[in-house]
C-alpha positions in Angstrom: 0.0 0.0 0.0 1.1 3.6 -0.6 0.4 6.9 1.0 -2.1 9.1 -0.9 -2.1 12.9 -0.8 -4.8 14.5 -3.0 -6.0 17.9 -3.8 -9.9 18.7 -3.9 -12.6 20.1 -1.7 -14.1 17.9 1.0 -15.8 17.8 4.3 -15.0 15.7 7.3 -15.2 15.9 11.0 -14.8 14.0 14.2 -17.3 12.7 16.8 -15.9 15.5 19.0 -16.9 18.8 17.3 -14.3 20.2 15.1 -11.9 18.8 12.5 -8.1 18.7 13.0 -5.0 17.1 11.5 -5.6 13.4 11.1 -9.4 13.8 11.5 -11.5 14.9 8.6 -11.0 18.2 6.8 -7.8 19.5 8.3 -7.1 22.8 6.5 -7.9 25.2 3.8 -4.8 26.7 2.0 -4.4 29.7 -0.3 -1.5 30.9 -2.5 -0.7 34.3 -1.1 1.8 37.0 -2.2 2.6 38.1 1.3 1.3 35.5 3.9 2.6 36.9 7.2 0.3 40.0 7.4 -2.7 37.7 6.8 -1.6 35.4 9.6 -1.2 38.3 12.0 -4.7 39.6 11.1 -6.2 36.2 11.9 -4.3 35.9 15.2 -5.5 39.4 16.2 -9.2 38.8 15.6 -9.8 35.0 16.0 -9.0 32.3 18.7 -6.2 30.8 16.6 -2.5 30.3 17.0 0.4 30.0 14.6 1.0 26.5 13.3 3.6 24.8 15.5 5.5 23.3 12.6 6.2 26.6 10.8 9.7 27.4 9.8 11.7 29.9 11.8 10.6 33.4 11.0 7.9 32.0 8.7 10.4 31.4 6.0 11.7 28.0 4.8 14.8 28.0 2.7 15.0 25.5 -0.2 18.4 24.6 -1.6 18.7 24.1 -5.3 21.5 23.8 -7.8 20.2 26.8 -9.7 20.0 28.9 -6.5 18.2 28.8 -3.2 14.6 29.9 -3.0 12.0 30.3 -0.2 8.6 29.3 1.1 6.9 32.1 3.0 4.4 30.9 5.5 1.4 32.5 7.2 -0.4 29.5 8.8 -2.8 29.4 11.8 -4.8 26.7 13.4 -8.0 27.0 15.5 -7.5 26.7 19.3 -9.2 23.5 20.7 -10.8 23.1 24.0 -8.5 20.2 24.6 -5.5 22.6 24.4 -4.4 21.3 21.0 -4.6 22.7 17.6 -7.4 22.1 15.1 -8.5 23.1 11.6 -5.9 25.2 9.8 -6.1 28.3 7.6 -2.9 28.5 5.7 -1.5 31.2 3.4 1.7 30.3 1.6 4.0 31.7 -1.0 6.2 29.1 -2.7 8.3 31.7 -4.5 9.6 29.3 -7.2 6.1 28.4 -8.3 4.6 30.3 -11.2 1.2 31.1 -12.8 2.1 30.5 -16.4 -1.0 30.5 -18.7 -3.2 32.2 -16.1 -3.6 35.4 -14.2 -0.9 36.5 -11.8 -1.6 35.9 -8.2 -1.3 39.6 -7.5 -4.0 40.2 -10.1 -6.4 37.8 -8.4 -5.7 39.2 -4.9 -6.4 42.7 -6.2 -9.7 41.5 -7.8 -10.8 40.1 -4.5 -10.1 43.5 -2.9 -12.0 45.3 -5.6 -15.0 43.1 -5.6 -15.4 43.0 -1.8 -14.5 46.6 -1.3 -15.8 47.9 2.0 -18.1 44.9 2.5 -21.3 47.0 2.4 -23.2 44.6 0.0 -23.3 40.9 -0.7 -20.9 39.7 -3.4 -20.7 36.3 -5.1 -17.0 36.0 -4.1 -18.2 35.9 -0.4 -19.1 32.3 -1.3 -15.4 31.5 -1.4 -14.8 31.2 2.4 -14.1 29.2 5.5 -17.2 29.0 7.7 -16.7 29.1 11.4 -19.4 28.7 14.1 -19.3 30.9 17.2 -21.6 30.9 20.2 -21.4 34.7 20.4 -21.0 36.7 17.1 -20.9 40.1 18.8 -17.5 39.2 20.4 -16.1 39.5 16.9 -18.2 42.2 15.3 -17.5 44.5 18.3 -13.8 44.0 17.7 -14.2 44.7 14.0 -16.2 47.8 14.7 -13.6 49.1 17.2 -10.8 48.7 14.6 -13.0 49.7 11.6 -12.5 46.3 9.9 -15.0 46.0 7.1 -17.5 43.1 7.4 -20.8 42.1 5.9 -23.5 41.1 8.4 -26.5 38.9 7.3 -29.4 37.2 8.9 -31.9 34.4 7.9 -34.5 32.2 9.6 -34.1 28.5 10.2 -37.0 26.9 12.0 -37.8 29.0 15.0 -34.3 30.6 15.1 -32.8 33.6 13.5 -29.3 33.0 12.5 -26.5 35.6 11.7 -23.2 35.7 9.9 -20.4 38.1 9.5 -18.0 37.8 6.5 -14.6 39.4 6.7 -11.9 39.5 4.0 -8.3 38.9 5.2 -6.6 41.8 3.5 -4.6 41.2 0.3 -5.5 37.5 0.1 -8.0 35.1 -1.4 -9.2 34.1 2.1 -12.6 35.1 3.4 -13.9 34.0 6.8 -17.6 33.8 7.5 -18.5 33.6 11.2 -22.0 32.1 11.8 -24.1 32.1 14.9 -27.6 31.9 16.2 -26.6 34.3 19.0 -26.3 37.9 18.2 -27.9 40.9 19.8 -28.5 43.8 17.5 -29.4 46.3 20.2 -26.7 49.0 20.1 -24.8 47.1 17.3 -24.9 47.2 13.6 -28.2 45.9 12.0 -27.9 42.9 9.7 -29.1 42.7 6.1 -31.3 39.8 4.9 -29.1 37.0 3.4 -29.7 36.4 -0.3 -30.5 32.8 0.8 -30.1 30.8 4.0 -26.4 30.5 4.7 -27.0 27.1 6.4 -29.6 24.5 5.3 -32.2 23.7 8.0 -30.9 20.3 9.0 -27.4 21.6 9.3 -28.5 24.5 11.5 -30.4 22.1 13.7 -27.3 19.9 14.0 -25.0 22.7 14.9 -27.5 24.1 17.5 -27.2 20.8 19.4 -23.5 20.9 19.7 -21.9 21.5 23.1 -19.8 24.5 22.2 -17.8 27.2 24.2 -18.0 30.9 23.3 -14.2 31.2 23.8 -13.7 29.0 20.6 -14.8 28.9 17.0 -15.5 25.7 15.1 -14.9 24.8 11.5 -18.2 23.9 9.9 -17.5 24.3 6.2 -15.2 25.2 3.3 -17.1 26.9 0.5 -16.5 27.7 -3.1 -18.3 29.8 -5.8 -18.6 27.8 -9.0 -20.3 28.0 -12.4 -21.6 24.4 -12.8 -23.0 22.4 -9.9 -23.6 19.4 -12.1 -19.9 19.0 -12.7 -19.2 19.5 -9.0 -21.7 16.8 -8.1 -20.3 14.3 -10.6 -16.8 14.8 -9.3 -17.6 14.6 -5.6 -20.0 11.8 -5.6 -18.1 9.9 -8.3 -14.3 10.4 -7.8 -14.5 11.1 -4.0 -17.5 9.1 -3.0 -18.9 12.0 -1.1 -22.3 11.9 0.8 -24.6 14.7 -0.3 -25.8 16.5 2.8 -27.9 19.1 1.1 -28.7 20.1 -2.5 -30.7 22.7 -4.2 -30.7 24.4 -7.6 -28.0 26.8 -6.5 -26.1 25.1 -3.7 -24.7 21.7 -2.8 -22.9 20.5 0.3 -21.0 17.2 0.9 -19.4 15.2 3.6 -16.6 12.8 3.0 -15.1 11.3 6.1 -18.0 9.8 8.0 -17.4 6.1 9.0 -18.9 3.9 11.7 -16.7 5.5 14.3 -16.2 9.0 12.9 -18.9 11.7 12.2 -18.3 14.6 9.9 -18.6 18.1 11.4 -17.3 20.0 8.4 -19.0 20.2 5.1 -17.7 21.2 1.7 -20.2 23.5 -0.1 -20.5 24.9 -3.6 -22.6 27.8 -4.6 -23.5 28.3 -8.3 -23.0 31.7 -9.8 -23.2 31.0 -13.5 -24.7 34.4 -14.2 -22.1 36.4 -12.2 -20.6 39.3 -14.2 -17.9 41.8 -13.1 -15.6 44.1 -15.0 -12.6 43.0 -12.9 -13.1 39.3 -12.4 -16.2 37.1 -12.5 -16.7 33.8 -10.9 -16.4 32.1 -14.3 -13.2 34.2 -15.0 -11.7 33.1 -11.6 -12.4 29.4 -12.3 -11.1 29.6 -15.9 -8.0 31.5 -14.8 -7.0 28.8 -12.2 -7.6 26.1 -14.8 -5.5 28.0 -17.4 -2.5 27.7 -15.2 -3.3 24.1 -14.4 -3.6 23.3 -18.1 -0.2 24.9 -18.8 1.7 23.3 -15.9 0.1 20.0 -15.1 0.5 18.4 -18.5 3.1 16.4 -16.7 1.7 15.3 -13.3 5.1 15.1 -11.7 5.8 18.8 -12.2 5.1 20.9 -9.2 5.6 24.4 -10.6 1.9 25.4 -10.6 1.4 28.1 -8.0 -2.4 27.5 -7.8 -1.7 24.0 -6.5 -1.5 26.0 -3.2 -5.3 26.7 -3.4 -6.6 23.6 -1.8 -8.1 21.9 1.2 -6.9 18.8 2.9 -8.8 15.7 4.1 -7.4 13.2 6.5 -9.7 10.1 6.7 -9.5 8.4 10.0 -9.4 4.9 8.6 -5.9 5.0 7.2 -5.7 1.3 6.8 -8.4 1.0 4.2 -7.5 1.4 0.5 -11.1 1.7 -0.8 -11.3 5.5 -0.8 -7.9 6.0 -2.4 -8.4 3.2 -4.9 -11.6 4.8 -6.1 -9.9 8.1 -6.7 -7.0 6.4 -8.6 -9.6 4.5 -10.7 -11.3 7.8 -11.5 -8.1 9.5 -12.6 -7.0 6.6 -14.8 -10.4 6.5 -16.5 -10.6 10.2 -17.2 -8.0 11.6 -19.5 -8.9 15.2 -18.6 -8.4 14.7 -14.8 -5.8 17.2 -13.5 -3.6 16.1 -10.6 -0.1 16.4 -9.2 2.2 13.6 -8.1 4.7 14.5 -5.4 8.1 12.9 -5.1 8.0 10.6 -2.0 11.1 8.5 -1.9 10.5 5.0 -0.5 6.8 4.8 -1.0 6.5 3.8 -4.7 8.7 2.2 -7.4 8.8 5.5 -9.3 9.2 7.6 -6.2 6.1 9.6 -6.9 2.7 9.4 -5.2 -0.6 11.2 -5.9 -0.7 14.5 -3.9 -3.4 16.7 -5.4 -6.4 16.3 -7.6 -8.2 19.4 -9.0 -11.9 19.8 -8.6 -14.3 21.7 -10.9 -13.8 24.9 -8.9 -10.1 25.0 -9.9 -9.1 24.3 -6.3 -7.8 21.0 -5.2 -8.1 18.4 -2.4 -5.1 17.0 -0.6 -6.1 13.6 0.9 -3.8 11.6 3.1 -4.7 7.9 2.9 -3.8 4.5 1.5 -4.2 3.1 -2.0 -3.0 0.0 -3.7 -1.1 1.7 -6.5 -0.7 5.3 -7.8 -2.3 6.7 -11.0 -0.5 5.8 -14.2 0.7 9.4 -14.6 2.6 9.2 -11.4 5.1 6.9 -13.0 8.3 8.6 -14.1 11.5 7.5 -15.7 13.1 10.8 -15.0 15.9 10.8 -12.5 15.0 13.0 -9.6 17.3 16.1 -9.5 18.3 15.8 -5.9 17.3 14.7 -2.5 16.0 17.0 0.1 18.3 18.1 2.9 17.1 16.6 6.2 16.0 20.0 7.5 14.0 21.1 4.5 10.3 21.5 4.1 8.8 18.7 2.0 7.2 21.4 -0.2 10.7 22.3 -1.4 10.5 19.3 -3.7 8.9 20.5 -6.9 9.3 17.2 -8.8 10.4 16.9 -12.4 9.0 18.9 -15.3 
């Protein structure tokens, strides 16, 4: 058996509320031009901490024959009631990766800033977010108000309850955080606007309302993407990834992946269709096609890791690492679909070629990184190329960009 790391959007969770490394959806990662300011922003306003395995000074140095290069890190994880670290929100800049064929990362980040502006109205790009549940939304909106941090406040009804959410844009990044709660007092605070549609489906809202949560923490409940075609998304997630559909409508679909007999998902992966979205700077369709343009240019050889938008991904860590069924299903899908886009990372000692599946791209242009077992890697992971060099023992594994 071989280790599988894939790239796509998923949901998973543990019996204890909240996903974490090794348990379900463990992170959502974004390519970022300057990651550290985003990390500091999250640490200031949310109950998170810097990831414990970051390189010193948030910079990893990668040795290469043609000259050293760096990985800049801005990574945080949710604080857990157990004292550990949970779901991660990661911003990274692998300085050697490029955006050949597609828009520059700086162009995309500027487009997010232009579209979201001062957060005074709903925008389709708000459906690209990490959703976090809080027992007390006013804790965060009061802090945003005090520092004049822009946010968009919404409300909707689910059963007998009124729910609220506040969306914030981490400046100069692709990361949006939506804080959701059924507890918010508008007296003396900003009034909320009606949500364009419920931000949680009714069963999901009822499920979360029953959780035993603590107002000092936030809990990852979803990773969300804006897309142009839900039919393609559904075929990919239910087919390639064997996802369970937790809700579905004409405009939105949510999935769970990691539930087993001993493990219950608490994080969904959701997709919101905006096929008719138009914008002079960057539309939802333009964003998706831009990501795919870079993938098409740089993933023609799956062992080549130069694609900067591989760093737009979430990770799923199934709890049953001994089973190969999930991984084998994904490999079967890739080998049967010539247009499947994926990346095979060099992983010495785990396969005859030295390469194992690391990322698979979903219809949003983002990916899923899945750590699990499979019987054999996809055919495209085979390589007769000699690997350029071995990593130094102290280097970040991401320093290895394979062979192109």
